[in-house]
C-alpha positions in Angstrom: 5.4 16.3 -5.5 2.7 13.6 -6.2 2.9 11.4 -9.1 -0.1 11.5 -11.6 -1.1 8.7 -14.2 -1.5 10.0 -17.9 -4.2 8.7 -20.6 -1.6 5.6 -21.6 -3.2 4.1 -18.4 -4.3 1.0 -19.6 -6.1 0.0 -16.3 -4.3 -3.3 -15.4 -3.8 -2.5 -11.8 -0.4 -3.0 -11.1 0.4 0.5 -9.6 -2.3 -0.2 -7.5 -1.0 -3.3 -6.3 2.3 -1.7 -5.7 1.2 1.5 -3.9 2.8 1.2 0.0 0.4 3.9 0.8 -2.7 2.7 -1.1 -3.1 5.8 -2.7 -4.0 4.5 -6.1 -7.6 3.5 -7.2 -9.5 2.6 -10.1 -11.2 5.8 -11.3 -13.6 6.4 -14.5 -11.7 4.7 -17.3 -8.4 4.9 -15.5 -6.2 4.4 -12.2 -5.8 7.9 -10.4 -3.5 8.9 -7.6 -4.6 10.6 -4.6 -1.9 13.2 -4.1 -3.1 13.6 -0.3 -1.7 9.7 0.2 1.1 9.8 -2.2 4.3 10.0 -0.5 6.2 9.9 -4.1 7.9 6.9 -3.8 8.2 6.1 -7.0 6.9 2.2 -6.7 4.1 2.9 -9.2 6.2 4.3 -11.8 8.6 1.8 -11.8 6.0 -1.1 -11.9 3.9 0.8 -15.1 4.1 -1.5 -17.9 2.9 1.5 -20.0 5.0 4.3 -18.8 2.1 6.1 -17.5 3.2 7.2 -14.5 5.2 10.4 -13.6 5.6 13.1 -11.2 3.6 16.4 -11.7 
């Protein structure tokens, strides 16, 4: 199950830097996770300072 970034995202980019699959990119106003690339490792959720990332 892929992870999802909520509206609490402040676009700091720490999640994108952490993702081993490069599944996270800057979207319109906040970062987004490509569910086809996400391997649900949770590295992004652990790194997020706003706790804005959770499993769908």
